[in-house]
C-alpha positions in Angstrom: 7.4 -28.0 -2.9 4.6 -26.4 -4.2 5.8 -24.6 -7.5 9.5 -24.8 -6.5 9.3 -21.8 -4.7 7.3 -21.8 -1.4 9.9 -22.7 1.5 12.2 -20.2 2.6 15.3 -21.0 4.7 16.4 -18.4 7.6 20.0 -18.7 8.7 19.3 -19.8 12.0 19.8 -16.9 14.1 17.2 -15.7 16.5 17.8 -12.6 18.3 17.1 -12.1 21.9 14.5 -9.6 22.9 10.8 -8.6 23.3 7.9 -6.8 22.0 7.9 -4.6 24.1 5.3 -1.7 24.9 8.1 1.0 23.8 8.1 -0.4 20.2 4.3 -1.3 20.0 3.5 2.5 20.9 6.0 3.9 18.6 5.4 1.6 15.5 1.6 2.1 15.9 2.6 6.0 16.0 4.7 5.4 13.1 1.9 3.9 11.2 0.1 6.5 11.7 1.7 8.0 7.9 -1.2 5.3 6.2 -3.6 7.9 7.5 -3.0 10.9 5.0 -2.9 8.3 2.0 -6.2 6.8 3.2 -7.6 9.7 3.6 -6.8 10.8 0.2 -7.5 7.6 -1.5 -11.2 7.8 0.1 -11.9 11.7 -0.1 -11.3 12.0 -4.2 -13.9 9.6 -5.1 -16.5 10.9 -2.7 -16.1 14.7 -3.7 -16.0 14.2 -7.2 -19.6 12.4 -7.1 -20.8 16.0 -5.0 -23.1 17.9 -7.7 -21.6 21.0 -5.9 -18.3 20.3 -6.4 -18.5 19.0 -9.9 -20.3 22.4 -11.3 -17.8 24.7 -9.5 -14.9 22.9 -11.3 -15.8 20.2 -13.8 -19.2 21.6 -15.3 -18.7 19.1 -18.4 -19.3 16.4 -16.2 -22.0 18.2 -14.4 -23.7 18.3 -17.2 -23.7 15.2 -17.8 -24.5 13.8 -14.6 -26.8 16.4 -12.8 -28.3 18.1 -15.6 -28.4 15.7 -18.3 -28.1 18.2 -21.2 -25.5 15.8 -22.8 -26.5 12.1 -23.6 -23.9 9.9 -23.2 -24.0 6.2 -22.3 -24.1 5.7 -18.5 -20.4 4.4 -18.6 -18.9 7.4 -19.7 -20.8 10.0 -17.9 -17.7 10.6 -15.8 -15.3 10.8 -18.7 -13.7 13.9 -18.0 -9.5 14.6 -18.6 -9.7 17.2 -16.7 -11.4 15.2 -13.5 -8.9 12.4 -13.7 -6.4 14.8 -14.0 -7.6 16.2 -10.2 -7.3 12.6 -9.3 -4.2 11.4 -10.8 -1.8 14.5 -10.3 -1.5 13.4 -6.8 0.6 10.1 -7.7 2.9 11.7 -10.2 3.8 14.0 -7.2 4.4 11.1 -5.2 6.4 9.7 -7.8 9.2 12.1 -8.0 8.9 13.2 -4.0 9.7 9.6 -3.2 12.7 9.6 -5.4 14.2 12.6 -3.1 13.1 11.1 -0.1 15.1 8.2 -0.4 18.2 10.6 -0.3 16.5 12.5 2.8 16.0 8.9 4.3 19.2 8.0 4.0 21.4 11.1 4.9 19.1 12.7 7.4 16.9 9.5 8.6 13.9 8.0 8.7 12.1 10.5 11.0 13.2 13.5 9.0 11.5 11.9 5.8 8.2 11.3 8.0 8.3 14.9 9.4 8.8 16.3 5.9 5.7 14.3 4.7 3.5 15.4 7.4 4.3 19.1 6.5 3.9 19.2 2.8 0.2 16.9 2.9 -0.5 19.7 5.6 0.0 22.7 3.1 -1.7 21.1 0.5 -4.9 19.9 2.4 -5.1 23.8 3.2 -4.4 24.7 -0.4 -7.3 22.2 -1.8 -9.8 23.3 1.5 -9.4 26.8 0.2 -9.2 26.3 -3.3 -11.4 28.7 -6.2 -10.4 27.3 -9.3 -9.0 24.0 -10.6 -5.4 25.3 -10.9 -5.6 25.4 -7.3 -7.1 21.9 -6.7 -4.1 20.7 -9.0 -1.1 22.8 -6.8 -3.0 21.2 -3.6 -3.1 17.5 -5.0 0.5 18.2 -6.1 1.6 19.1 -2.5 -0.1 16.1 -1.0 1.2 13.7 -3.3 5.0 14.9 -2.2 3.8 14.3 1.3 2.6 11.2 0.4 5.7 10.2 -1.5 7.8 10.9 1.4 5.6 8.8 4.2 5.3 5.8 2.1 8.9 5.5 1.0 10.0 6.1 4.7 7.4 4.7 7.2 7.5 0.6 5.8 11.2 0.9 6.1 10.9 2.5 9.8 8.6 -0.1 10.6 10.2 -3.0 9.7 13.8 -1.9 11.0 11.8 -0.9 14.8 10.0 -4.3 15.0 11.6 -7.9 16.3 12.0 -9.7 13.4 9.3 -12.6 14.7 6.5 -9.5 14.9 7.7 -7.4 11.6 5.3 -8.8 9.5 1.9 -7.5 11.9 3.8 -4.1 13.5 4.2 -3.4 9.0 0.2 -4.4 9.2 -0.6 -1.7 10.9 0.5 0.4 8.2 -2.0 -1.1 5.9 -4.6 -0.7 8.9 -4.0 3.1 9.3 -4.7 3.2 5.1 -8.1 1.8 5.6 -8.6 3.6 8.6 -8.1 6.5 6.9 -10.4 5.2 3.8 -13.3 4.3 5.6 -12.8 7.8 7.9 -13.0 9.6 4.2 -16.1 7.4 3.3 -18.1 8.6 6.0 -16.9 12.3 6.1 -18.2 12.3 2.5 -21.5 10.8 3.3 -22.2 13.7 5.6 -20.9 16.4 4.3 -22.9 15.9 1.1 -25.9 16.3 3.0 -24.8 19.7 3.8 -26.9 22.7 2.6 -25.7 25.1 0.2 -23.2 22.5 -1.2 -20.2 23.3 0.5 -19.7 20.3 1.7 -16.7 19.5 -0.4 -14.3 22.0 1.3 -14.9 20.2 4.6 -13.8 17.0 2.9 -10.8 18.0 0.9 -9.8 20.9 4.1 -10.2 17.6 6.5 -7.1 16.2 5.4 -5.3 18.4 7.9 -6.5 16.4 10.7 -4.6 13.0 9.8 -1.8 15.4 8.8 -1.5 17.0 11.6 -1.8 13.5 13.8 1.4 12.6 11.6 3.7 15.3 12.0 3.1 15.8 15.6 3.8 11.9 15.7 6.6 12.0 14.0 8.4 14.6 16.2 8.3 12.6 18.9 9.4 9.5 17.4 12.9 7.9 17.9 15.0 7.2 14.9 16.0 3.4 14.4 19.0 1.8 15.4 19.8 1.2 11.7 19.3 4.6 10.7 21.7 5.9 13.8 24.1 3.2 12.7 24.1 4.6 8.9 24.7 8.0 10.4 28.0 7.1 12.2 26.1 7.2 16.1 27.1 3.8 17.4 26.7 4.2 20.9 23.3 5.9 20.4 22.0 3.3 18.2 23.0 0.5 21.0 21.4 2.5 23.5 18.2 2.7 21.6 18.5 -1.1 20.5 18.1 -2.2 24.0 15.2 0.3 24.7 13.4 -0.8 22.6 14.1 -5.0 22.7 13.6 -4.4 26.1 17.0 -6.1 27.3 20.7 -5.4 28.6 22.5 -7.4 25.6 21.6 -7.0 22.3 25.3 -7.7 21.1 24.0 -10.2 18.6 22.0 -8.1 16.5 23.7 -4.8 16.9 26.8 -6.2 15.5 25.3 -7.6 12.6 23.4 -4.4 11.9 27.0 -2.7 12.3 28.3 -5.3 9.6 25.3 -4.3 7.9 26.1 -0.7 7.6 29.9 -1.3 7.4 28.5 -3.4 4.2 26.9 -0.1 3.0 29.3 2.1 3.1 31.1 0.3 0.6 28.2 0.8 -1.8 29.0 4.0 -3.4 26.1 4.1 -5.5 22.7 2.2 -4.3 20.8 3.0 -7.0 23.6 1.7 -9.2 24.2 -1.6 -7.2 20.4 -1.9 -7.3 20.0 -1.6 -10.6 22.9 -3.3 -11.7 24.5 -6.2 -9.4 22.8 -9.2 -10.2 23.0 -9.7 -6.3 20.2 -7.6 -6.0 18.2 -9.1 -8.9 15.3 -10.4 -6.3 15.2 -7.2 -4.5 14.7 -5.0 -7.5 12.1 -7.5 -9.7 10.1 -7.9 -6.3 10.2 -4.1 -6.0 9.1 -3.3 -9.2 6.3 -5.9 -9.6 5.1 -6.2 -6.4 3.6 -2.5 -6.5 2.9 -2.8 -9.7 0.4 -6.0 -9.4 -1.0 -4.6 -6.2 -2.3 -1.5 -8.2 -3.6 -4.1 -11.2 -5.8 -6.0 -8.7 -8.0 -2.7 -9.0 -8.4 -1.9 -5.7 -7.2 1.5 -5.7 -10.2 2.3 -8.4 -12.7 0.5 -6.0 -11.7 2.9 -3.2 -11.3 6.1 -4.9 -13.7 6.1 -7.8 -16.5 3.8 -5.0 -18.9 6.4 -5.1 -18.4 7.1 -9.1 -18.4 3.7 -9.5 -21.8 3.1 -7.5 -23.6 5.7 -9.4 -22.5 4.3 -12.6 -24.4 0.8 -12.0 -27.6 2.8 -10.7 -27.3 3.6 -7.3 -28.7 7.1 -6.1 -26.0 10.0 -4.8 -26.1 9.4 -1.0 -26.7 5.1 -1.8 -23.2 5.2 -3.7 -21.8 7.0 -1.1 -22.9 4.7 1.7 -22.3 1.8 -0.5 -18.6 3.4 -0.6 -18.4 3.6 3.6 -19.7 0.1 3.8 -16.6 -1.3 1.4 -14.2 1.3 3.6 -15.5 -0.7 6.8 -15.1 -4.4 5.2 -11.5 -2.9 4.1 -10.8 -2.0 7.5 -12.4 -5.1 9.4 -10.5 -7.2 7.3 -7.1 -5.8 7.6 -7.2 -7.2 11.3 -6.9 -11.3 9.3 -3.7 -10.3 7.7 -2.4 -8.2 11.0 -3.2 -11.5 13.4 -2.3 -14.0 10.7 0.5 -13.1 8.8 3.5 -13.9 11.2 1.7 -17.3 12.0 0.6 -18.4 8.3 3.6 -16.6 6.2 3.4 -14.1 3.2 2.7 -16.6 0.7 -0.3 -18.0 2.1 -2.4 -14.8 2.5 -1.0 -13.6 -1.3 -2.2 -17.0 -2.6 -5.8 -16.7 -1.0 -6.6 -13.5 -1.6 -5.7 -13.7 -5.2 -8.1 -17.0 -5.5 -10.7 -14.8 -3.6 -10.2 -11.6 -5.7 -10.3 -13.6 -9.1 -13.4 -15.4 -8.4 -15.3 -12.2 -7.3 -14.2 -10.1 -10.2 -15.5 -12.8 -12.4 -19.1 -13.0 -10.9 -19.0 -8.8 -10.1 -18.6 -8.8 -14.2 -20.9 -11.4 -15.2 -23.5 -9.7 -12.8 -23.2 -6.0 -14.8 -23.4 -7.9 -17.7 -26.6 -9.5 -17.1 -28.2 -6.3 -16.1 -26.8 -3.7 -17.2 -25.5 -4.9 -20.7 -23.6 -2.4 -22.9 -25.2 0.7 -22.2 -25.3 0.9 -18.7 -29.0 1.2 -18.4 -30.5 -1.2 -15.5 -34.0 0.0 -15.7 -35.3 -0.4 -12.5 -32.3 -1.8 -10.1 -33.9 -4.3 -7.8 -32.9 -3.9 -4.4 -31.6 -7.6 -3.6 -29.7 -7.2 -7.0 -27.9 -4.2 -6.0 -26.9 -6.1 -2.6 -25.8 -8.9 -4.4 -23.1 -7.1 -6.8 -22.2 -4.9 -3.2 -21.7 -8.3 -1.3 -19.1 -9.5 -4.3 -17.7 -6.3 -4.1 -17.2 -6.3 -0.3 -15.9 -9.9 -0.6 -13.5 -8.5 -3.1 -12.3 -6.0 -0.5 -11.6 -8.2 2.2 -9.8 -10.4 0.2 -7.4 -7.6 -0.7 -7.5 -6.5 2.9 -5.6 -9.3 4.1 -3.4 -10.0 1.4 -1.9 -7.9 -1.4 -3.1 -4.5 0.9 -0.4 -5.2 4.0 1.8 -7.4 2.1 2.0 -5.4 -0.8 4.2 -3.0 1.5 5.3 -5.5 3.9 7.5 -7.5 1.8 9.1 -4.7 -0.4 10.2 -2.9 2.5 11.7 -6.0 4.5 13.5 -8.1 1.7 16.2 -5.5 0.8 19.7 -5.3 2.7 20.7 -1.9 4.3 23.1 -1.1 1.5 20.0 -0.5 -0.7 17.4 -0.8 1.3 16.2 3.4 0.9 16.7 2.6 -2.9 14.7 -0.5 -3.0 12.1 1.1 -1.0 11.9 4.4 -3.7 11.7 1.9 -6.5 9.2 0.3 -4.5 6.8 3.6 -3.8 8.0 4.6 -7.5 6.0 1.5 -9.2 3.2 2.0 -7.0 2.7 5.7 -7.8 3.6 5.1 -11.4 0.5 2.4 -11.8 -1.9 4.5 -9.3 -1.5 7.5 -11.6 -2.1 5.3 -14.8 -4.6 3.3 -13.5 -6.7 7.0 -12.2 -6.1 8.5 -15.2 -7.5 5.9 -17.6 -9.9 4.5 -15.0 -12.9 6.7 -16.9 -12.1 6.2 -20.0 -11.5 2.2 -19.7 -15.0 2.2 -17.9 -16.4 4.2 -20.8 -14.8 1.3 -23.6 -14.9 -1.7 -21.5 -18.1 -0.8 -19.5 -18.2 -4.6 -17.4 -15.3 -5.6 -19.1 -13.3 -3.5 -16.6 -13.3 -6.4 -13.9 -12.2 -9.1 -16.5 -9.4 -6.9 -17.1 -8.0 -6.8 -13.4 -9.2 -10.2 -13.2 -6.8 -11.6 -15.6 -3.7 -9.7 -14.2 -4.9 -10.9 -10.5 -4.5 -14.5 -12.4 -1.2 -13.9 -13.4 -0.3 -12.2 -10.2 -1.0 -15.0 -8.1 0.6 -17.7 -10.4 3.8 -15.5 -10.2 4.0 -15.3 -6.2 3.3 -18.9 -6.6 6.7 -19.9 -8.3 8.7 -16.9 -7.5 8.4 -15.7 -3.6 10.3 -17.4 -0.9 8.4 -17.1 2.1 10.2 -14.5 4.7 7.9 -14.8 7.5 10.6 -15.2 10.8 13.7 -14.2 9.8 15.6 -11.1 10.7 15.5 -8.0 8.4 19.5 -8.1 7.8 19.7 -11.9 7.1 17.2 -12.1 4.1 20.0 -13.0 1.9 19.8 -17.0 2.8 16.1 -17.0 1.3 17.2 -16.1 -2.0 20.5 -18.0 -2.3 18.1 -21.2 -1.6 15.5 -20.1 -3.9 15.0 -22.8 -6.8 15.8 -19.9 -9.4 17.4 -16.8 -7.8 19.8 -18.9 -6.4 21.2 -18.3 -9.8 21.7 -14.5 -9.2 22.1 -14.8 -5.3 25.2 -16.5 -3.8 26.1 -16.2 -0.2 29.0 -18.0 1.9 28.2 -19.5 5.0 29.9 -21.1 7.3 29.2 -24.7 8.3 27.0 -24.0 11.7 24.7 -21.5 9.7 24.4 -23.8 6.7 23.5 -27.1 8.7 21.3 -25.0 10.5 19.5 -23.8 7.6 19.5 -27.1 6.3 17.8 -28.6 9.4 15.1 -25.7 9.3 14.3 -25.7 6.1 13.6 -29.5 6.2 11.9 -28.9 9.2 9.6 -26.6 6.9 9.6 -29.2 3.6 8.1 -31.9 6.3 5.8 -29.6 8.2 4.3 -28.8 4.4 4.3 -33.0 3.3 2.1 -33.5 6.6 -0.1 -30.8 5.7 -0.5 -32.0 1.9 
């Protein structure tokens, strides 16, 4: 096997059931939780490039960018601690909210956690839309962050538990798709709202977040809770009835019994957090729950998305041109996510991770060299030729596409599907926490890094893309087509993780696993 980590065995189980219209609609509605996250990512960079917004809340940046009364390097115009705090405070709030959400998700169900997230985000959007000073902005951002923390903790878990295992990857990817819809919608609205005379368009951009919030709240209110969650809370009869409805068959005994067994194991775990952190059986889940979200942020993608207008203005685009470039990248992000949606359950998680990583690495090198040749260290390109600007935007779009069908959706899918029920809420909380820690970290230091590293910022992210691609190659087994509560086998068979994970299997299951593994190996050798 390439790198010793490419093939993931299954346990031989194939639960009966269909992809029913009920479960499809349910998962699409639940995935709307991604709208609120995506809308915020897209809206932040847009309003911070609007002169009227800068004049009211960040006059120091306004003086450097618009009035030109303060002379500064082109790369350093947006370097303001107060401005970065506006952007990054949301992610710090989401970090702490995700810990609370893990308890709510376990005790009160996934649905209640999603509802709570939508309501908190709605309140934050209202506060931001009516902001009179920076303090109101920050308070609104904190409330938005709490909503995102709850949603990002519960939605991926909900999707993974509701989806039939054969379609889990595609249905979970709808969450990332809704994030891209939110980003694109925000970029488009920023472009038009920036043209409003009187300079109050930023209020519509920020206040417009109530729309995705209401969509998520109303959708969550009508959603059923997952069978896993119902069993976990002692509602076995309701859980079995729910499972029959979402699978579209009358006999779900095999899957239901395994869910009950998983629930019984989870009840024996008194401290999910303690077990996840200390029990070596959960070592691979802990490592991936920390590293995948960390690496996802170190691709630099969120920097591109929520600072896109700022970034494009820095490299020579005008006000509306920079906003339109952000619209273009947002559209590419949305369209390219469909590639993952259509292929993740066919080619698998590893193939998309590896191809996307290579594509992003090459693009970041090309972008860094292109900016270095034209902008140098001063950031002054003189008159920027249209063809040159188009060339840079093209490679940024190719980079965005690579992320959109790899680390974007898979960064949420893989951590949500690998943890057993007894530590699943804790594992997802770790995933969201590390995602928000590093989103906060990157957002907080981005403008300072751009000022210091200049075009080298792209080389900084390219280095980490290379590291994460190598890590996936060696250490991530394939998880496609494996029932969510039978994921343990892939770790016990992996060349590295088997030193931590041991699973007792009966002879029939072991034989079936070995046959499936050999079949996958033969398939790889045939392609090679």
